[in-house]
N, C-alpha and C positions, 0 to 999 in steps of 0.2 A: 658415371653412377653415383659416385659421392656427392656431386653436385644435387642431383636427384634427391638423395637421403637428406641433404642439409635443406632444401627446400621443403620436403614432406615435413620434416621436424617442426619448421617455423611454422608452417601452416597447421599443423594438429597442436601447437601450444596456445594455452588459452592467455590472453591478454592479462598483464599483472594487475590492473585495476579491477577487471572483470573477476579475477581469482579473489582479490580483497574484499569485493563486494560480495560473492559468494560464501566466503567465510565469514562476513557479518550477519549475514541472513541466517547462516546456520546457526550462528549464536544466538540470535534473535529469537529463532523456531525454538528453541532448547530453552530460551527464557519463558516462552509463552507455553509450552510443554509444562515446565514446573508449575507454573501459576494454575494450569488447568487441570494438574495433577493435586495440588494443594484444595483447590475448588471441590474436586471430589471427595476428597479426604474429609474436609471440612462440613462438607455437606451432609455426609454418612453420619458425622456426631450427633445430628438432630438439631433442634432448635432454628430451624432454617424458614426464611420469609418467602412464601410463594408471591409471585407478582408476573403478569403478563407485559412483555415489552410494548413500548406506545407503537402504534402504526409508523411514526416516523423513521424508526430503526428499520423497517422493511423497506421504505422509500430511500434511505440513505444507501442502503445496500445496491438498490437498482441504479442509483446514480454513480456509485464506486464502479460497479461491473461496465457501464457506460464510459466512464472515463478512462477506463483500461482499454476498452475497444477504439475510443476515438484517439489515445495516444498510441496504440499499435499501428492504427492506419496513418496517423501522422508520421510515422517512423518509415511505413513503407511508401508514402508520398515523398518523403525526403530521398530514400535511397532511389528512388525511380525518376528524381528531377522534377516532380510536381511541387513546384515552390508555394503557390498560393493555397492549395489542399494542404501542404505540410504546416503552413504557417496557421491558418484556420482550424484545423484539428488540433494542434498544439496549444491555441489559447482556448479552445474549447475545453480542452482537457483539464487546463489548468482551473478553469471556472467550475467545472464539474468536481474539481478534487475539494476546491474551496467549499462550494455548495455542499459537500459531504461531511465536512468537519461542521459546518454551521448546522446543519440537521443532525448531528451528534449531540451538538449542545442543546438543540432544542428538545432532544429526546432526553438527556439528563434532565432538563428542568423540570418535564413532564414528569418523570419519576420522583423528582422531589417532591412536586405538588401532592402526589399518592402517598406521602409518606416513606418513601425508598430513599435513604440518604447514606452518608458516610458514617454517621455516628450510631446509627441505628442496629439492625441486625446485619450481621456479618454477609449475609447473602449481596445485599445492596453494595457493600464495600467492594466485594470481589468483582461486582458488574462494573462500579466505576474504576477500579484499576485496571481490570482488562482491556475496557472499552478505551478509557483515557491513556494509557501507555501505548495503545495501539494508535490513537489520534496523534499522539506525540510523533510517533514513526510517519504518520500521514503528513503532519506539517513538514517533516525533512523532506519528503518526496515532493512537496508542494513549492518548497525553496528550492530543490534541484529544477523542478520544471519551471520556475521563475526565470532561473539563470539560463535554463534553455530558450525560454520565451525571448529573453533579452539577445542571447545570440542571434536567434532567428530573425529577428527585427533590426538589430544593429551591425551584423557582418554581411558581408557580400554572399549571396547565395554560392555555395561552392560545395559539392558533395566529394569530401576528402574521407580518407580512412581514418583520420583522426577525429573528425566530427562524426561520424558514423559511430567510433568505439564509444565516443562521449556521450552521443543521444542513446545508445544503446544500454550503456548503464543506468540512464535516467528510465528508461522502458523495463528494464528488467527488475529494478527496484519497485516501480508503481506496480508490477504484476505483482510482485512479492506481498506489497502491503493490501492489495486487493484479495489474494489467496488468503493472505493472514485473516482478513475480516470475515470472508465466507467460513474459515475454519472455525473462527470464534462465534462467529453468528449461530452457525448451527449447532454448536457445542452448546450454546447458552439455551438455545430452543428446546435442545434435546434433555439438558440437565435441568431445567426449570421444575 
């Protein structure tokens, strides 16, 4: 009976790395909550420049959602032993993540061309702040995915609990930055 309880406790515990990741994601969520609250307060103060988001931001959102789907599918393929599918989808996810950041930059340059910049109206500054800090978090996810790609191609294919846990962290973080962008994008569309 005691052995059974010990096994149950081990199974019900969250991995320490996953707990640390979730704590960090909670912290980042609170930071973006503070930023969006400040956005609402500043917008209510008046003198707010209204502008439309360039279409590239809509397309980049689709690219990010697609990257989350391909990464999730890569993880499922890894766990089920589908080596080639795992590797192919992982590389595709990395490419889509890079494409998202490039498209964000393209959107920022389009905004700059129509006069929405950091020095002008505070509404533009807030947009660059929100989307820029999000892009930095995406770059962190791209770095983690790059390490995952290196492992996929340099290590012998072997489905172990350690590798599942490591890949699971990457997937969880990437889904988080995906969810965070969807929140920010919808927020910015509603509040413009």
